[in-house]
MARPAZA-911966 format. One record per residue (C-alpha): residue number from 1; residue in one letter; x, y, z. Coordinates in nm, 2 decimals, padded with zeros to 4 digits. Layout:
% residues N
<atom><seq>NUM</seq><type>A</type><xx>X</xx><yy>Y</yy><zz>Z</zz></atom>
...
***
This chain:
% residues 176
<atom><seq>1</seq><type>M</type><xx>09.31</xx><yy>08.48</yy><zz>13.38</zz></atom>
<atom><seq>2</seq><type>K</type><xx>09.00</xx><yy>08.32</yy><zz>13.40</zz></atom>
<atom><seq>3</seq><type>A</type><xx>08.89</xx><yy>08.11</yy><zz>13.10</zz></atom>
<atom><seq>4</seq><type>A</type><xx>08.63</xx><yy>08.34</yy><zz>13.05</zz></atom>
<atom><seq>5</seq><type>D</type><xx>08.86</xx><yy>08.59</yy><zz>12.99</zz></atom>
<atom><seq>6</seq><type>E</type><xx>09.09</xx><yy>08.39</yy><zz>12.83</zz></atom>
<atom><seq>7</seq><type>R</type><xx>08.80</xx><yy>08.33</yy><zz>12.54</zz></atom>
<atom><seq>8</seq><type>G</type><xx>08.74</xx><yy>08.63</yy><zz>12.52</zz></atom>
<atom><seq>9</seq><type>F</type><xx>09.10</xx><yy>08.75</yy><zz>12.43</zz></atom>
<atom><seq>10</seq><type>R</type><xx>09.09</xx><yy>08.46</yy><zz>12.20</zz></atom>
<atom><seq>11</seq><type>E</type><xx>08.79</xx><yy>08.59</yy><zz>12.01</zz></atom>
<atom><seq>12</seq><type>F</type><xx>08.89</xx><yy>08.94</yy><zz>11.96</zz></atom>
<atom><seq>13</seq><type>V</type><xx>09.27</xx><yy>08.84</yy><zz>11.88</zz></atom>
<atom><seq>14</seq><type>S</type><xx>09.14</xx><yy>08.61</yy><zz>11.64</zz></atom>
<atom><seq>15</seq><type>S</type><xx>08.87</xx><yy>08.89</yy><zz>11.47</zz></atom>
<atom><seq>16</seq><type>R</type><xx>09.08</xx><yy>09.15</yy><zz>11.46</zz></atom>
<atom><seq>17</seq><type>R</type><xx>09.44</xx><yy>08.99</yy><zz>11.39</zz></atom>
<atom><seq>18</seq><type>P</type><xx>09.42</xx><yy>09.09</yy><zz>11.03</zz></atom>
<atom><seq>19</seq><type>A</type><xx>09.29</xx><yy>09.42</yy><zz>11.01</zz></atom>
<atom><seq>20</seq><type>L</type><xx>09.56</xx><yy>09.52</yy><zz>11.29</zz></atom>
<atom><seq>21</seq><type>L</type><xx>09.83</xx><yy>09.30</yy><zz>11.05</zz></atom>
<atom><seq>22</seq><type>R</type><xx>09.75</xx><yy>09.50</yy><zz>10.72</zz></atom>
<atom><seq>23</seq><type>T</type><xx>09.81</xx><yy>09.84</yy><zz>10.98</zz></atom>
<atom><seq>24</seq><type>A</type><xx>10.10</xx><yy>09.76</yy><zz>11.07</zz></atom>
<atom><seq>25</seq><type>Y</type><xx>10.21</xx><yy>09.60</yy><zz>10.73</zz></atom>
<atom><seq>26</seq><type>L</type><xx>10.14</xx><yy>09.98</yy><zz>10.60</zz></atom>
<atom><seq>27</seq><type>L</type><xx>10.35</xx><yy>10.13</yy><zz>10.90</zz></atom>
<atom><seq>28</seq><type>C</type><xx>10.68</xx><yy>09.88</yy><zz>10.84</zz></atom>
<atom><seq>29</seq><type>G</type><xx>10.64</xx><yy>09.80</yy><zz>10.46</zz></atom>
<atom><seq>30</seq><type>D</type><xx>10.73</xx><yy>09.44</yy><zz>10.56</zz></atom>
<atom><seq>31</seq><type>W</type><xx>10.52</xx><yy>09.17</yy><zz>10.66</zz></atom>
<atom><seq>32</seq><type>H</type><xx>10.76</xx><yy>08.98</yy><zz>10.86</zz></atom>
<atom><seq>33</seq><type>R</type><xx>10.84</xx><yy>09.27</yy><zz>11.07</zz></atom>
<atom><seq>34</seq><type>A</type><xx>10.44</xx><yy>09.41</yy><zz>11.08</zz></atom>
<atom><seq>35</seq><type>E</type><xx>10.40</xx><yy>09.02</yy><zz>11.18</zz></atom>
<atom><seq>36</seq><type>D</type><xx>10.67</xx><yy>09.08</yy><zz>11.51</zz></atom>
<atom><seq>37</seq><type>V</type><xx>10.49</xx><yy>09.38</yy><zz>11.58</zz></atom>
<atom><seq>38</seq><type>V</type><xx>10.19</xx><yy>09.26</yy><zz>11.62</zz></atom>
<atom><seq>39</seq><type>S</type><xx>10.28</xx><yy>08.95</yy><zz>11.80</zz></atom>
<atom><seq>40</seq><type>T</type><xx>10.46</xx><yy>09.22</yy><zz>12.09</zz></atom>
<atom><seq>41</seq><type>A</type><xx>10.09</xx><yy>09.44</yy><zz>12.05</zz></atom>
<atom><seq>42</seq><type>I</type><xx>09.95</xx><yy>09.09</yy><zz>12.13</zz></atom>
<atom><seq>43</seq><type>V</type><xx>10.09</xx><yy>09.01</yy><zz>12.45</zz></atom>
<atom><seq>44</seq><type>K</type><xx>10.06</xx><yy>09.38</yy><zz>12.57</zz></atom>
<atom><seq>45</seq><type>L</type><xx>09.70</xx><yy>09.33</yy><zz>12.53</zz></atom>
<atom><seq>46</seq><type>Y</type><xx>09.68</xx><yy>08.96</yy><zz>12.71</zz></atom>
<atom><seq>47</seq><type>V</type><xx>09.90</xx><yy>09.16</yy><zz>12.96</zz></atom>
<atom><seq>48</seq><type>A</type><xx>09.63</xx><yy>09.46</yy><zz>13.04</zz></atom>
<atom><seq>49</seq><type>W</type><xx>09.30</xx><yy>09.22</yy><zz>12.94</zz></atom>
<atom><seq>50</seq><type>R</type><xx>09.11</xx><yy>09.32</yy><zz>13.20</zz></atom>
<atom><seq>51</seq><type>R</type><xx>09.12</xx><yy>09.72</yy><zz>13.11</zz></atom>
<atom><seq>52</seq><type>V</type><xx>09.12</xx><yy>09.64</yy><zz>12.74</zz></atom>
<atom><seq>53</seq><type>A</type><xx>08.80</xx><yy>09.41</yy><zz>12.80</zz></atom>
<atom><seq>54</seq><type>C</type><xx>08.65</xx><yy>09.70</yy><zz>13.01</zz></atom>
<atom><seq>55</seq><type>A</type><xx>08.74</xx><yy>09.98</yy><zz>12.76</zz></atom>
<atom><seq>56</seq><type>D</type><xx>08.47</xx><yy>10.16</yy><zz>12.55</zz></atom>
<atom><seq>57</seq><type>N</type><xx>08.64</xx><yy>10.09</yy><zz>12.23</zz></atom>
<atom><seq>58</seq><type>P</type><xx>08.90</xx><yy>09.75</yy><zz>12.25</zz></atom>
<atom><seq>59</seq><type>D</type><xx>08.94</xx><yy>09.80</yy><zz>11.85</zz></atom>
<atom><seq>60</seq><type>A</type><xx>09.09</xx><yy>10.16</yy><zz>11.91</zz></atom>
<atom><seq>61</seq><type>Y</type><xx>09.29</xx><yy>10.05</yy><zz>12.21</zz></atom>
<atom><seq>62</seq><type>A</type><xx>09.42</xx><yy>09.77</yy><zz>11.99</zz></atom>
<atom><seq>63</seq><type>R</type><xx>09.49</xx><yy>09.98</yy><zz>11.72</zz></atom>
<atom><seq>64</seq><type>Q</type><xx>09.70</xx><yy>10.23</yy><zz>11.98</zz></atom>
<atom><seq>65</seq><type>V</type><xx>09.91</xx><yy>09.96</yy><zz>12.11</zz></atom>
<atom><seq>66</seq><type>V</type><xx>10.02</xx><yy>09.83</yy><zz>11.78</zz></atom>
<atom><seq>67</seq><type>V</type><xx>10.11</xx><yy>10.20</yy><zz>11.65</zz></atom>
<atom><seq>68</seq><type>R</type><xx>10.28</xx><yy>10.25</yy><zz>11.95</zz></atom>
<atom><seq>69</seq><type>T</type><xx>10.48</xx><yy>09.91</yy><zz>11.97</zz></atom>
<atom><seq>70</seq><type>W</type><xx>10.51</xx><yy>10.02</yy><zz>11.58</zz></atom>
<atom><seq>71</seq><type>L</type><xx>10.68</xx><yy>10.38</yy><zz>11.72</zz></atom>
<atom><seq>72</seq><type>D</type><xx>10.90</xx><yy>10.17</yy><zz>12.00</zz></atom>
<atom><seq>73</seq><type>E</type><xx>11.06</xx><yy>09.92</yy><zz>11.76</zz></atom>
<atom><seq>74</seq><type>A</type><xx>11.10</xx><yy>10.18</yy><zz>11.47</zz></atom>
<atom><seq>75</seq><type>R</type><xx>11.30</xx><yy>10.39</yy><zz>11.74</zz></atom>
<atom><seq>76</seq><type>R</type><xx>11.57</xx><yy>10.05</yy><zz>11.80</zz></atom>
<atom><seq>77</seq><type>P</type><xx>11.91</xx><yy>10.13</yy><zz>11.60</zz></atom>
<atom><seq>78</seq><type>W</type><xx>11.92</xx><yy>09.82</yy><zz>11.44</zz></atom>
<atom><seq>79</seq><type>R</type><xx>11.54</xx><yy>09.90</yy><zz>11.27</zz></atom>
<atom><seq>80</seq><type>R</type><xx>11.66</xx><yy>10.19</yy><zz>11.11</zz></atom>
<atom><seq>81</seq><type>E</type><xx>11.54</xx><yy>10.13</yy><zz>10.72</zz></atom>
<atom><seq>82</seq><type>L</type><xx>11.77</xx><yy>10.23</yy><zz>10.49</zz></atom>
<atom><seq>83</seq><type>P</type><xx>11.61</xx><yy>10.41</yy><zz>10.16</zz></atom>
<atom><seq>84</seq><type>V</type><xx>11.58</xx><yy>10.30</yy><zz>09.81</zz></atom>
<atom><seq>85</seq><type>E</type><xx>11.59</xx><yy>10.42</yy><zz>09.46</zz></atom>
<atom><seq>86</seq><type>M</type><xx>11.28</xx><yy>10.54</yy><zz>09.30</zz></atom>
<atom><seq>87</seq><type>L</type><xx>11.06</xx><yy>10.30</yy><zz>09.06</zz></atom>
<atom><seq>88</seq><type>P</type><xx>11.12</xx><yy>10.50</yy><zz>08.73</zz></atom>
<atom><seq>89</seq><type>D</type><xx>10.87</xx><yy>10.81</yy><zz>08.61</zz></atom>
<atom><seq>90</seq><type>R</type><xx>10.56</xx><yy>10.67</yy><zz>08.49</zz></atom>
<atom><seq>91</seq><type>P</type><xx>10.28</xx><yy>10.92</yy><zz>08.43</zz></atom>
<atom><seq>92</seq><type>L</type><xx>09.92</xx><yy>10.78</yy><zz>08.54</zz></atom>
<atom><seq>93</seq><type>D</type><xx>09.63</xx><yy>10.78</yy><zz>08.41</zz></atom>
<atom><seq>94</seq><type>H</type><xx>09.27</xx><yy>10.69</yy><zz>08.49</zz></atom>
<atom><seq>95</seq><type>T</type><xx>09.20</xx><yy>10.40</yy><zz>08.27</zz></atom>
<atom><seq>96</seq><type>D</type><xx>09.46</xx><yy>10.21</yy><zz>08.53</zz></atom>
<atom><seq>97</seq><type>T</type><xx>09.44</xx><yy>09.81</yy><zz>08.53</zz></atom>
<atom><seq>98</seq><type>A</type><xx>09.46</xx><yy>09.59</yy><zz>08.83</zz></atom>
<atom><seq>99</seq><type>A</type><xx>09.80</xx><yy>09.58</yy><zz>08.80</zz></atom>
<atom><seq>100</seq><type>D</type><xx>09.86</xx><yy>09.94</yy><zz>08.78</zz></atom>
<atom><seq>101</seq><type>A</type><xx>09.72</xx><yy>09.93</yy><zz>09.08</zz></atom>
<atom><seq>102</seq><type>T</type><xx>09.92</xx><yy>09.74</yy><zz>09.23</zz></atom>
<atom><seq>103</seq><type>V</type><xx>10.26</xx><yy>09.90</yy><zz>09.13</zz></atom>
<atom><seq>104</seq><type>R</type><xx>10.12</xx><yy>10.26</yy><zz>09.22</zz></atom>
<atom><seq>105</seq><type>R</type><xx>10.05</xx><yy>10.06</yy><zz>09.58</zz></atom>
<atom><seq>106</seq><type>A</type><xx>10.39</xx><yy>09.93</yy><zz>09.58</zz></atom>
<atom><seq>107</seq><type>D</type><xx>10.54</xx><yy>10.26</yy><zz>09.51</zz></atom>
<atom><seq>108</seq><type>L</type><xx>10.37</xx><yy>10.41</yy><zz>09.79</zz></atom>
<atom><seq>109</seq><type>R</type><xx>10.52</xx><yy>10.17</yy><zz>10.01</zz></atom>
<atom><seq>110</seq><type>L</type><xx>10.85</xx><yy>10.30</yy><zz>09.89</zz></atom>
<atom><seq>111</seq><type>L</type><xx>10.77</xx><yy>10.65</yy><zz>09.94</zz></atom>
<atom><seq>112</seq><type>L</type><xx>10.60</xx><yy>10.54</yy><zz>10.30</zz></atom>
<atom><seq>113</seq><type>A</type><xx>10.98</xx><yy>10.38</yy><zz>10.41</zz></atom>
<atom><seq>114</seq><type>K</type><xx>11.13</xx><yy>10.69</yy><zz>10.34</zz></atom>
<atom><seq>115</seq><type>M</type><xx>10.94</xx><yy>10.90</yy><zz>10.63</zz></atom>
<atom><seq>116</seq><type>P</type><xx>10.98</xx><yy>10.96</yy><zz>10.93</zz></atom>
<atom><seq>117</seq><type>A</type><xx>10.83</xx><yy>10.72</yy><zz>11.14</zz></atom>
<atom><seq>118</seq><type>R</type><xx>10.53</xx><yy>10.94</yy><zz>11.29</zz></atom>
<atom><seq>119</seq><type>Q</type><xx>10.46</xx><yy>11.10</yy><zz>10.97</zz></atom>
<atom><seq>120</seq><type>R</type><xx>10.44</xx><yy>10.81</yy><zz>10.82</zz></atom>
<atom><seq>121</seq><type>A</type><xx>10.15</xx><yy>10.69</yy><zz>11.10</zz></atom>
<atom><seq>122</seq><type>V</type><xx>09.97</xx><yy>10.98</yy><zz>11.06</zz></atom>
<atom><seq>123</seq><type>L</type><xx>09.94</xx><yy>10.95</yy><zz>10.72</zz></atom>
<atom><seq>124</seq><type>V</type><xx>09.78</xx><yy>10.54</yy><zz>10.78</zz></atom>
<atom><seq>125</seq><type>L</type><xx>09.60</xx><yy>10.62</yy><zz>11.07</zz></atom>
<atom><seq>126</seq><type>R</type><xx>09.42</xx><yy>10.93</yy><zz>10.92</zz></atom>
<atom><seq>127</seq><type>F</type><xx>09.45</xx><yy>10.79</yy><zz>10.55</zz></atom>
<atom><seq>128</seq><type>Y</type><xx>09.39</xx><yy>10.41</yy><zz>10.57</zz></atom>
<atom><seq>129</seq><type>D</type><xx>09.21</xx><yy>10.36</yy><zz>10.89</zz></atom>
<atom><seq>130</seq><type>D</type><xx>09.05</xx><yy>10.68</yy><zz>10.83</zz></atom>
<atom><seq>131</seq><type>L</type><xx>09.06</xx><yy>10.80</yy><zz>11.20</zz></atom>
<atom><seq>132</seq><type>S</type><xx>08.98</xx><yy>11.15</yy><zz>11.28</zz></atom>
<atom><seq>133</seq><type>V</type><xx>09.25</xx><yy>11.41</yy><zz>11.42</zz></atom>
<atom><seq>134</seq><type>E</type><xx>09.11</xx><yy>11.39</yy><zz>11.71</zz></atom>
<atom><seq>135</seq><type>R</type><xx>09.16</xx><yy>10.99</yy><zz>11.76</zz></atom>
<atom><seq>136</seq><type>T</type><xx>09.48</xx><yy>10.96</yy><zz>11.59</zz></atom>
<atom><seq>137</seq><type>A</type><xx>09.64</xx><yy>11.24</yy><zz>11.85</zz></atom>
<atom><seq>138</seq><type>E</type><xx>09.49</xx><yy>10.99</yy><zz>12.13</zz></atom>
<atom><seq>139</seq><type>I</type><xx>09.66</xx><yy>10.67</yy><zz>11.96</zz></atom>
<atom><seq>140</seq><type>L</type><xx>09.99</xx><yy>10.89</yy><zz>11.92</zz></atom>
<atom><seq>141</seq><type>G</type><xx>10.00</xx><yy>11.07</yy><zz>12.22</zz></atom>
<atom><seq>142</seq><type>C</type><xx>10.02</xx><yy>11.41</yy><zz>12.08</zz></atom>
<atom><seq>143</seq><type>T</type><xx>09.80</xx><yy>11.72</yy><zz>12.00</zz></atom>
<atom><seq>144</seq><type>R</type><xx>09.55</xx><yy>11.78</yy><zz>11.77</zz></atom>
<atom><seq>145</seq><type>G</type><xx>09.75</xx><yy>12.06</yy><zz>11.62</zz></atom>
<atom><seq>146</seq><type>A</type><xx>10.03</xx><yy>11.80</yy><zz>11.62</zz></atom>
<atom><seq>147</seq><type>V</type><xx>09.84</xx><yy>11.54</yy><zz>11.41</zz></atom>
<atom><seq>148</seq><type>M</type><xx>09.77</xx><yy>11.83</yy><zz>11.12</zz></atom>
<atom><seq>149</seq><type>T</type><xx>10.12</xx><yy>11.95</yy><zz>11.16</zz></atom>
<atom><seq>150</seq><type>L</type><xx>10.23</xx><yy>11.60</yy><zz>11.10</zz></atom>
<atom><seq>151</seq><type>T</type><xx>09.99</xx><yy>11.53</yy><zz>10.82</zz></atom>
<atom><seq>152</seq><type>S</type><xx>10.09</xx><yy>11.86</yy><zz>10.64</zz></atom>
<atom><seq>153</seq><type>R</type><xx>10.43</xx><yy>11.75</yy><zz>10.69</zz></atom>
<atom><seq>154</seq><type>A</type><xx>10.43</xx><yy>11.41</yy><zz>10.59</zz></atom>
<atom><seq>155</seq><type>L</type><xx>10.21</xx><yy>11.47</yy><zz>10.25</zz></atom>
<atom><seq>156</seq><type>E</type><xx>10.43</xx><yy>11.78</yy><zz>10.13</zz></atom>
<atom><seq>157</seq><type>T</type><xx>10.74</xx><yy>11.50</yy><zz>10.21</zz></atom>
<atom><seq>158</seq><type>I</type><xx>10.57</xx><yy>11.27</yy><zz>09.96</zz></atom>
<atom><seq>159</seq><type>R</type><xx>10.50</xx><yy>11.52</yy><zz>09.70</zz></atom>
<atom><seq>160</seq><type>G</type><xx>10.89</xx><yy>11.61</yy><zz>09.74</zz></atom>
<atom><seq>161</seq><type>L</type><xx>10.99</xx><yy>11.26</yy><zz>09.68</zz></atom>
<atom><seq>162</seq><type>L</type><xx>10.75</xx><yy>11.17</yy><zz>09.40</zz></atom>
<atom><seq>163</seq><type>P</type><xx>10.89</xx><yy>11.30</yy><zz>09.07</zz></atom>
<atom><seq>164</seq><type>D</type><xx>10.66</xx><yy>11.58</yy><zz>08.89</zz></atom>
<atom><seq>165</seq><type>G</type><xx>10.31</xx><yy>11.46</yy><zz>08.79</zz></atom>
<atom><seq>166</seq><type>A</type><xx>10.36</xx><yy>11.12</yy><zz>08.90</zz></atom>
<atom><seq>167</seq><type>M</type><xx>10.09</xx><yy>11.15</yy><zz>09.18</zz></atom>
<atom><seq>168</seq><type>T</type><xx>09.84</xx><yy>11.40</yy><zz>09.29</zz></atom>
<atom><seq>169</seq><type>A</type><xx>09.66</xx><yy>11.42</yy><zz>09.62</zz></atom>
<atom><seq>170</seq><type>T</type><xx>09.36</xx><yy>11.26</yy><zz>09.50</zz></atom>
<atom><seq>171</seq><type>D</type><xx>09.56</xx><yy>10.96</yy><zz>09.39</zz></atom>
<atom><seq>172</seq><type>L</type><xx>09.73</xx><yy>10.95</yy><zz>09.71</zz></atom>
<atom><seq>173</seq><type>E</type><xx>09.44</xx><yy>10.91</yy><zz>09.91</zz></atom>
<atom><seq>174</seq><type>E</type><xx>09.27</xx><yy>10.67</yy><zz>09.72</zz></atom>
<atom><seq>175</seq><type>T</type><xx>09.57</xx><yy>10.46</yy><zz>09.69</zz></atom>
<atom><seq>176</seq><type>L</type><xx>09.61</xx><yy>10.45</yy><zz>10.11</zz></atom>
***
């Protein structure tokens, strides 16, 4: 790799790594695994850097590499997660403190950990990264209809995992 290409790659990675790490963390629910996923994705980006640098949206390309790397890792038998018990039922009100918001985010991470990989990926990409249905479909390598179906099923899965009245769809979208 030429020095100019290497410098461009280093600048790109140093500026985008925190965002990629947050996305990976929401996907896998573990900072250590998120770092592994991002590290693997960075290696893949390095190998393909000339193509990435010429892409219309290198950031989207990098996000796609992170999501697909995580999906590949999630499929490995030794990476399968075991479900954990839900936190105790508690009512949510609109006067939450910062501590309450932290607990809600922890609840959400537990819910995401219990979901199938593709449903979790759709929720993170659509609601956390605020991507369109079309862009999410492109990243996941599926159709627009599949993204809408996965989103619907993912929200239904979360509703089924939540105790009655614990979190509304609006609360869920705000937490993501």
